C-alpha positions as CSV (number, residue, x, y, z in Angstrom):
1,M,13.6,189.9,61.7
2,K,16.0,189.0,64.4
3,V,16.1,185.9,66.7
4,E,15.2,187.0,70.3
5,H,15.9,183.7,72.1
6,V,15.9,180.0,71.9
7,A,14.2,177.9,74.7
8,F,15.3,174.7,76.3
9,V,12.9,172.8,78.7
10,V,14.8,171.8,81.9
11,R,13.6,170.5,85.2
12,D,15.3,173.1,87.4
13,P,15.9,176.4,85.4
14,L,17.6,178.3,88.2
15,R,20.1,175.5,89.0
16,V,20.9,175.1,85.3
17,A,21.2,178.8,84.8
18,R,23.7,179.0,87.7
19,W,25.8,176.2,86.3
20,Y,25.8,178.0,82.9
21,C,26.8,181.3,84.5
22,E,29.6,179.7,86.6
23,N,31.0,177.5,83.8
24,L,30.1,179.1,80.5
25,G,30.4,182.8,81.4
26,M,26.7,183.4,80.9
27,R,24.5,185.8,83.0
28,I,20.9,185.8,84.1
29,V,19.1,188.6,82.3
30,R,15.5,187.9,83.5
31,H,13.4,185.7,85.6
32,G,10.2,184.9,83.7
33,G,6.9,183.8,84.8
34,G,6.4,180.2,86.1
35,G,10.0,179.8,87.1
36,D,11.6,180.3,83.7
37,V,15.1,181.9,83.6
38,F,16.6,183.9,80.6
39,I,20.4,183.8,80.3
40,A,22.6,185.6,77.9
41,D,25.9,184.5,76.5
42,A,29.2,186.2,77.4
43,A,29.2,188.3,74.3
44,G,25.6,189.6,75.0
45,L,24.5,188.5,71.6
46,A,22.4,185.4,72.3
47,V,19.6,184.8,74.9
48,F,18.4,181.4,76.0
49,Q,15.2,180.7,77.9
50,L,15.4,177.8,80.4
51,E,11.8,176.9,80.6
52,D,10.6,175.2,83.8
53,G,10.0,171.6,82.8
54,R,8.3,170.9,86.2
55,R,5.4,173.1,84.9
56,V,5.6,171.9,81.3
57,F,5.8,168.2,82.3
58,A,2.8,168.6,84.6
59,E,0.8,170.0,81.6
60,S,2.0,167.3,79.1
61,K,1.7,163.6,79.1
62,G,5.0,163.2,77.2
63,G,7.2,163.8,80.2
64,G,9.4,166.3,78.4
65,P,12.7,165.9,76.5
66,D,15.3,163.3,77.5
67,Y,18.3,165.2,76.2
68,A,20.7,162.6,77.6
69,S,19.3,159.9,75.3
70,Q,19.2,162.0,72.1
71,D,21.9,161.9,69.6
72,P,23.7,165.3,70.0
73,R,23.3,165.9,66.3
74,V,19.6,166.2,66.8
75,L,19.9,169.1,69.2
76,H,22.9,170.8,70.7
77,L,24.0,174.2,71.9
78,G,27.0,175.3,69.8
79,L,29.6,177.4,71.7
80,C,32.7,179.2,70.3
81,V,35.8,178.6,72.4
82,D,39.4,179.5,71.9
83,D,40.8,176.1,73.1
84,V,38.4,173.1,72.5
85,A,40.5,170.6,74.5
86,A,40.9,173.0,77.5
87,A,37.2,173.9,77.5
88,R,36.2,170.3,77.3
89,Q,38.5,169.4,80.2
90,R,37.2,172.3,82.3
91,L,33.6,171.5,81.7
92,V,34.0,167.8,82.5
93,A,35.7,168.8,85.8
94,A,32.6,170.9,86.5
95,G,30.2,168.0,86.0
96,A,29.7,167.7,82.3
97,T,30.2,164.4,80.6
98,S,32.3,163.9,77.4
99,E,30.7,162.6,74.2
100,G,34.0,161.6,72.6
101,E,37.3,163.2,71.7
102,V,38.2,166.5,70.1
103,I,38.0,166.2,66.3
104,V,39.2,168.3,63.4
105,T,36.9,168.5,60.4
106,A,38.1,168.4,56.8
107,G,37.5,172.2,56.7
108,G,39.8,172.7,59.7
109,D,37.2,173.3,62.4
110,E,38.0,171.8,65.9
111,M,35.1,170.5,67.9
112,A,34.1,168.3,70.8
113,V,30.7,167.5,72.4
114,V,30.1,167.4,76.1
115,R,26.7,167.1,77.9
116,D,25.9,169.5,80.8
117,P,25.0,167.8,84.1
118,W,21.3,167.5,82.9
119,G,22.2,165.8,79.5
120,L,21.9,168.8,77.1
121,P,24.7,168.5,74.5
122,L,27.1,171.4,74.2
123,Q,29.2,171.5,71.0
124,L,32.5,173.3,71.7
125,T,33.9,174.7,68.5
126,K,36.9,176.6,67.3
127,R,36.1,177.6,63.7
128,K,38.9,178.0,61.1
129,E,36.6,180.7,59.6
130,P,33.9,182.3,61.8
131,L,30.3,181.6,60.6
132,L,29.4,185.4,60.8
């Protein structure tokens, strides 16, 4: 079995997709039904569905996820980068907000967390040893 995609509910999928394409090197691979947008990472190895929250929120009494108020350890999108500090600075200049400084773990991994303009946490990571 192989993972096909991971979905995030957002209020404006196309706008979010465009920001991810412009700032994270992703590309739109499909427009789904109901306003959903599927984007692929720069390596073409991972796909994310940006599910239209306007539809989901209308069908649900919960109002949908408030990513901005959640601890980034609960849910985040982990991204491999060559230079954590430079990527963090570039994304903040593009409208992301910083969730602290660049840290180095005991195992030698560098990481920082920013939130996209809609509050979804992005963990920027440079691993000492790749996971796969």
